[in-house]
C-alpha positions, -999 to +999 in steps of 0.1 A: -426+706+243-392+705+228-388+743+228-400+746+264-376+720+277-346+734+258-353+769+269-358+757+305-324+741+305-303+767+286-318+798+304-302+789+337-265+776+337-268+763+372-299+742+364-282+729+333-251+720+352-271+701+378-291+684+350-259+672+333-245+659+366-276+637+370-273+624+335-236+615+340-245+599+373-270+577+357-245+567+330-219+558+357-245+536+376-255+519+343-219+513+334-211+497+368-243+476+366-234+464+331-198+456+341-209+435+370-235+417+349-211+410+321-185+396+346-212+373+361-223+361+327-186+354+319-182+334+351-214+315+343-202+306+308-167+295+320-180+268+344-198+238+331-213+231+365-233+263+363-245+256+328-260+224+339-279+238+369-314+252+364-309+277+391-279+293+375-293+290+340-323+311+352-299+335+369-280+339+337-312+347+318-320+373+344-286+389+339-290+390+301-326+403+302-318+430+328-287+441+309-306+445+276-335+462+294-311+486+311-293+496+279-326+502+260-343+522+289-311+542+293-312+551+256-348+562+260-340+582+291-312+601+274-335+608+244-362+621+267-338+643+286-324+659+255-356+657+235-339+638+207-363+626+180-358+593+162-378+576+134-411+560+144-403+525+133-371+521+154-390+536+183-418+510+180-391+482+179-374+496+210-406+502+229-418+466+221-385+452+232-386+471+265-421+460+272-411+424+265-380+425+287-398+443+315-422+414+319-397+387+312-374+397+341-400+393+369-414+361+353-379+347+354-378+356+391-410+336+396-394+307+378-364+309+402-388+308+432-405+277+418-371+261+413-363+267+450-397+253+459-389+221+440-354+218+455-366+223+491-400+207+491-394+179+466-357+172+469-360+136+457-378+146+425-356+177+419-332+159+395-361+144+375-380+176+372-350+198+365-341+184+331-332+200+297-367+192+284-383+209+314-360+239+312-368+243+275-406+243+281-400+266+310-383+292+288-409+288+261-436+296+287-417+326+301-411+342+268-446+334+255-463+350+285-439+379+283-449+385+246-487+387+253-487+424+263-461+437+238-480+419+209-512+434+220-497+469+222-483+466+187-516+453+172-536+480+191-513+507+180-515+498+143-553+495+146-556+532+155-525+547+139-531+575+114-517+571+078-482+583+075-474+582+112-447+555+106-427+581+087-427+607+115-400+614+141-407+613+178-391+615+212-392+578+219-410+565+249-435+537+257-463+562+258-459+569+221-477+537+213-506+546+236-526+571+215-561+562+229-572+560+265-585+525+260-550+513+250-536+526+282-564+510+302-560+477+284-523+478+290-528+484+327-553+455+330-531+430+312-500+440+333-521+439+365-534+404+358-499+391+350-484+406+381-512+394+404-506+359+391-469+363+398-475+376+433-498+347+440-472+322+429-445+338+450-467+339+481-477+303+477-441+293+472-430+312+503-457+295+524-448+260+511-411+266+518-418+280+552-438+249+561-409+228+549-385+248+570-404+240+602-405+203+594-368+202+582-341+185+601-314+206+618-290+198+589-313+212+563-327+242+582-299+266+572-304+258+535-342+261+538-340+294+557-316+308+530-342+298+503-369+316+523-348+348+523-342+344+486-379+342+479-385+373+501-359+393+481-375+382+448-409+393+462-393+427+469-379+428+434-413+420+420-429+448+440-404+473+426-410+460+391-448+465+396-443+501+407-421+506+377-452+502+354-469+529+374-442+555+370-454+569+336-487+577+352-469+594+381-445+614+358-468+628+332-488+652+354-455+669+364-448+677+327-477+702+327-465+717+360-428+722+355-404+706+330-374+704+354-396+689+381-407+663+356-371+654+348-362+652+385-391+628+391-382+607+360-346+606+372-356+595+407-379+568+393-352+555+370-328+551+399-353+535+424-376+514+402-353+504+373-317+503+384-323+493+421-344+461+415-319+449+389-290+454+412-306+429+436-301+398+414-263+401+413-264+406+451-287+376+457-268+351+436-234+367+430-227+376+466-249+353+487-242+321+467-208+309+480-200+287+450-207+314+425-190+340+446-157+321+446-157+319+408-168+355+404-140+367+427-115+346+408-124+363+374-129+397+390-092+396+401-081+385+366-072+350+378-046+362+404-067+349+432-058+312+428-072+304+462-108+311+452-105+289+422-090+260+442-117+264+468-143+262+441-128+230+427-127+214+461-161+228+471-189+203+478-214+230+487-249+222+476-266+252+460-293+266+483 
């Protein structure tokens, strides 16, 4: 496969030039994404009011998880494009981390929807429920559930791995750890069950908030409707994350047909199903949340926008 891909790229300078343009385009998008995320994490860490709010804490975890996931998947994408082989042990570690982060991100979105549900439907109990103890157990649940599939993949892989395979070199991808058909089927079933449960929770959350929106007073209707739009956007993010797990099954048939077509499909999938859903979180909370946006704009302008900072200090806006 390596010789085919290399010859396909080098034999036609025009194809190679277009190929490199796409690679650089991906790096530019990833760079912009990481810059925005790092700026938002910095804004979160600088303000104590954000570090004490469950909603913003979950948002910060989303930023961290998405950033780490983006870096690792980008490394694997570059390795796949250039057919660069690495040692099997680092590949297993990277693949396991990617599997963990890919599940942790949508699970955090579900937790954010539940937090909105408590804030809108149980406002009097919100402060009692949203405590440090509750947040701690919430994070334990998120990371524990996220670890189920990766741990299974690792155990299943070592159960069928041939002697000496750990000393080999491979083009790293998640599919490297799926040597048998039953492993791929089991992976699909586990992910399907997890995502069906997440979809169910989000749908129920949306219904509960929608009922609350109809019964809310005119003063709270705007806040409730904003929470409904937030849940809808999270549902769309979750849908893109689900499709992301199907992309390997979509891509592999193209490898046998045409290598360049395979790379084009993988490039498109990376943009639509990996970069796009992770750009929504900064938009949902970084731009739509007025309180966070004021602080973000202040630091984005290197502190020269004193007005945003003063408005934030004087702001009495309730997070919605």
